[in-house]
C-alpha positions as CSV (number, residue, x, y, z in Angstrom):
1,M,0.0,-0.2,0.2
2,A,1.8,3.2,-1.2
3,V,2.8,5.3,1.7
4,G,0.7,8.8,2.3
5,E,2.6,12.5,2.2
6,R,3.5,13.4,5.6
7,P,4.1,16.9,7.5
8,T,7.7,15.5,8.6
9,V,10.7,15.7,6.7
10,K,14.6,15.3,8.0
11,V,16.6,18.5,8.0
12,S,20.6,18.0,7.8
13,N,23.3,20.1,8.0
14,I,22.4,21.7,11.2
15,P,25.1,24.1,12.6
16,K,26.6,21.7,15.7
17,T,25.8,24.2,18.3
18,A,22.6,25.9,17.4
19,I,19.4,24.5,19.7
20,A,16.0,23.5,19.0
21,K,14.6,27.0,19.7
22,E,16.7,28.9,17.3
23,L,16.2,26.6,15.1
24,W,12.2,26.8,15.5
25,S,12.1,30.5,15.5
26,F,14.3,30.8,12.3
27,L,11.9,28.2,10.7
28,E,9.4,30.3,11.7
29,S,10.9,33.2,10.2
30,K,11.3,32.2,7.1
31,L,7.4,30.3,6.5
32,G,5.5,32.0,8.3
33,P,4.3,32.0,12.1
34,N,2.8,28.6,14.3
35,T,4.3,26.7,11.2
36,I,5.7,23.9,12.8
37,Y,4.4,21.9,15.0
38,A,7.4,19.8,16.3
39,L,11.0,19.9,16.1
40,E,13.9,17.8,17.1
41,I,17.5,17.7,17.0
42,A,19.5,14.1,17.4
43,T,22.1,14.0,20.3
44,E,24.9,11.5,21.2
45,H,23.5,10.1,24.1
46,K,27.4,10.0,25.5
47,N,28.0,14.1,25.8
48,W,23.9,15.3,24.4
49,K,26.2,17.2,21.5
50,S,24.2,17.8,18.0
51,R,24.6,15.2,15.6
52,G,24.2,17.8,13.3
53,F,20.1,16.8,12.2
54,G,17.3,16.2,12.9
55,R,13.6,16.3,11.8
56,V,10.7,18.8,12.0
57,Q,6.9,18.3,12.0
58,F,4.8,21.3,10.1
59,E,1.5,22.6,11.1
60,T,0.0,21.9,7.3
61,L,1.6,19.9,4.4
62,Q,1.1,23.3,2.5
63,A,4.0,24.6,5.2
64,K,6.2,21.4,4.4
65,R,6.2,21.7,0.6
66,A,7.4,25.6,0.9
67,A,10.3,24.9,3.5
68,D,10.7,22.4,0.5
69,L,11.0,24.7,-2.2
70,L,13.1,26.7,-0.1
71,S,15.5,24.2,0.7
72,L,16.1,23.3,-3.0
73,Q,16.2,27.5,-4.3
74,G,18.8,27.3,-1.6
75,D,17.2,29.9,0.9
76,L,17.3,28.3,4.0
77,V,20.7,29.7,5.5
78,F,20.9,29.0,9.3
79,R,24.0,30.5,10.7
80,G,26.0,30.3,7.9
81,S,24.8,26.5,6.9
82,S,22.2,25.4,4.3
83,L,20.0,23.5,5.9
84,S,19.0,20.3,3.2
85,I,15.3,18.8,3.9
86,S,14.1,15.1,3.1
87,A,11.4,12.9,3.1
88,T,10.7,10.9,5.9
89,F,7.4,9.1,6.6
90,D,8.6,8.9,11.0
91,D,6.3,11.6,12.2
92,I,7.9,13.1,15.3
93,I,4.0,13.0,17.3
94,V,1.9,10.9,15.7
95,R,-1.7,13.0,14.8
96,P,-3.6,13.1,11.7
97,V,-2.1,14.8,8.1
98,E,-5.7,17.1,7.8
99,P,-6.1,18.6,11.1
100,R,-10.0,18.6,9.9
101,N,-9.6,14.9,11.4
102,Q,-8.8,15.9,15.1
103,V,-11.7,16.7,17.4
104,D,-9.1,18.0,20.6
105,S,-12.4,18.0,23.2
106,G,-15.7,16.2,22.0
107,V,-18.1,13.5,24.0
108,L,-17.4,9.6,23.5
109,H,-20.4,7.5,24.2
110,V,-20.1,3.2,24.8
111,G,-22.7,1.5,23.7
112,F,-24.9,-1.0,21.0
113,L,-27.6,0.0,19.0
114,V,-31.1,-1.1,20.4
115,E,-32.2,0.2,17.0
116,D,-31.5,2.2,14.2
117,D,-31.6,5.5,15.0
118,C,-31.4,4.6,19.2
119,M,-28.2,3.6,21.3
120,L,-27.9,2.3,24.4
121,V,-25.1,4.2,26.2
122,L,-23.5,2.0,29.1
123,E,-20.8,5.1,29.7
124,S,-19.7,8.6,28.3
125,W,-16.4,10.4,29.1
126,E,-16.4,14.2,28.1
127,G,-12.9,15.9,27.0
128,V,-12.2,13.1,24.7
129,K,-9.5,13.8,22.2
130,T,-9.9,12.1,18.7
131,L,-8.0,11.5,16.0
132,V,-9.2,10.1,13.4
133,M,-5.9,8.5,10.7
134,P,-6.9,7.2,7.2
135,E,-2.8,7.5,6.5
136,R,-1.9,5.3,9.5
137,N,-5.6,3.0,9.0
138,R,-7.0,3.4,12.7
139,V,-8.5,5.7,14.8
140,E,-7.5,6.8,18.2
141,F,-9.8,8.2,21.1
142,W,-6.9,9.0,24.1
143,V,-9.8,9.5,27.7
144,D,-8.6,11.3,30.6
145,K,-10.2,9.0,33.9
146,D,-8.9,9.9,37.7
147,G,-5.9,11.5,36.8
148,E,-5.3,8.9,34.4
149,R,-4.7,9.0,30.5
150,Y,-5.8,6.2,28.3
151,K,-5.2,5.2,24.5
152,L,-8.3,3.5,23.3
153,E,-6.6,2.5,19.8
154,V,-9.4,1.2,16.6
155,P,-7.7,-0.1,13.9
156,F,-10.2,0.1,10.5
157,D,-9.8,-3.4,10.3
158,D,-11.9,-4.1,12.9
159,V,-14.6,-1.5,12.2
160,L,-17.5,-2.9,10.2
161,E,-19.3,0.0,9.3
162,S,-18.6,4.0,9.9
163,S,-21.3,6.6,9.3
164,A,-22.2,9.9,10.4
165,C,-25.0,11.0,12.1
166,C,-26.4,13.8,13.8
167,L,-27.6,14.2,17.9
168,G,-29.8,16.6,19.7
169,G,-30.2,18.2,16.2
170,G,-30.2,18.7,12.8
171,K,-26.4,19.1,12.3
172,V,-23.8,16.8,11.9
173,N,-22.2,16.4,14.8
174,A,-21.1,12.6,15.2
175,L,-19.4,9.5,13.6
176,L,-20.8,6.6,14.3
177,L,-18.3,3.4,14.8
178,K,-19.8,-0.8,14.5
179,G,-17.2,-2.4,16.0
180,R,-16.2,-6.4,13.5
181,S,-17.7,-8.1,17.4
182,L,-21.4,-7.3,17.4
183,S,-21.2,-8.1,13.8
184,D,-19.4,-11.7,13.7
185,S,-20.7,-15.8,13.3
186,R,-22.1,-15.8,17.1
187,G,-23.9,-12.3,16.3
188,A,-27.2,-14.3,17.6
189,R,-25.5,-15.3,20.8
190,L,-24.3,-11.6,21.3
191,T,-28.1,-10.3,20.6
192,Q,-29.1,-12.9,23.2
193,I,-26.4,-11.6,25.8
194,R,-27.0,-8.3,25.3
195,L,-30.9,-8.2,25.6
196,A,-30.6,-10.7,28.8
197,L,-28.0,-7.7,30.2
198,H,-30.0,-4.9,29.4
199,Q,-32.6,-6.6,31.5
200,H,-30.5,-6.9,34.5
201,W,-29.0,-3.5,34.3
202,R,-33.0,-1.8,34.3
203,H,-32.6,-3.2,38.6
204,L,-30.2,-1.8,38.8
205,W,-30.0,2.0,37.4
206,K,-31.5,3.1,33.7
207,P,-29.4,3.2,30.7
208,K,-29.2,6.4,28.8
209,K,-31.0,6.1,25.8
210,L,-29.5,8.3,22.9
211,R,-31.1,9.8,20.0
212,M,-29.4,10.2,16.7
213,S,-30.5,10.2,13.4
214,T,-29.2,9.8,9.4
215,P,-27.6,12.9,7.8
216,S,-28.4,13.7,4.3
217,R,-25.8,13.7,1.7
218,S,-24.6,17.6,1.6
219,Q,-24.6,17.3,5.9
220,S,-22.3,14.0,5.4
221,S,-19.8,16.2,2.6
222,A,-20.2,18.9,5.6
223,M,-18.3,16.5,8.3
224,G,-15.8,14.4,6.8
225,G,-15.5,15.5,3.1
226,K,-13.3,13.1,0.6
227,D,-11.3,11.7,3.4
228,Y,-13.9,10.1,5.8
229,F,-16.0,8.8,2.2
230,V,-12.7,7.0,1.0
231,W,-12.5,5.9,5.3
232,R,-16.0,4.5,4.6
233,K,-15.1,2.5,1.5
234,R,-12.5,1.0,2.5
235,M,-14.4,-0.8,4.6
236,E,-17.1,-1.4,2.7
237,R,-14.9,-3.3,0.3
238,R,-13.0,-4.8,3.0
239,Q,-16.3,-6.4,4.4
240,R,-17.4,-7.6,0.8
241,E,-13.5,-9.1,0.5
242,N,-13.8,-11.5,4.4
243,D,-17.4,-12.4,3.1
244,R,-16.2,-14.0,0.1
245,Q,-13.8,-15.5,1.7
246,I,-15.8,-16.6,3.8
């Protein structure tokens, strides 16, 4: 599978006396403010001296391409050294290539569907950071609970269906994921277990029911655009391949 373009590059010919803060300031003086997301300079572990190269992760692909162009033109001269930029596919900090695929403060509901438009919520967390990364074939949820941070990683292979939906209104504001474990060969047995648990839980507390609606095509486009639908089509294609194997 082809690897998509990443906003991270390898930078060589860094003066060995330079520190990361100085390189950061220089690059932003050339590219503009808030164009750098992360930066590191490789060092020797023995004495922590610079090895003369490092990595820069830009905020956007546009900023990365602008830096590439400046390097090719010889316009990245930092403290007398002409910086050389080359491709790398290892980000310093893992994040979606497209900023729109990251939500920094959302609500994560976990449960199961009791109707096509109704989810029985088992638990919810607020302030959840969500990273949808088609380029890495996974979704990550970062959940804070009791002073600890947990990462829930969901590979695309474990997602049978994904669809945009509307919660509490007519605007597209949510993404519904259906996991593989809910639709396997034991589907009938799982349904019986869920119904039995549902009856049992009713005596303990009243589970929250979350109503949702399916958006129109124009609303769906506003949610995730091309990347979202490419991801959905990829899930549908994999499901068809699995069906053929069975």
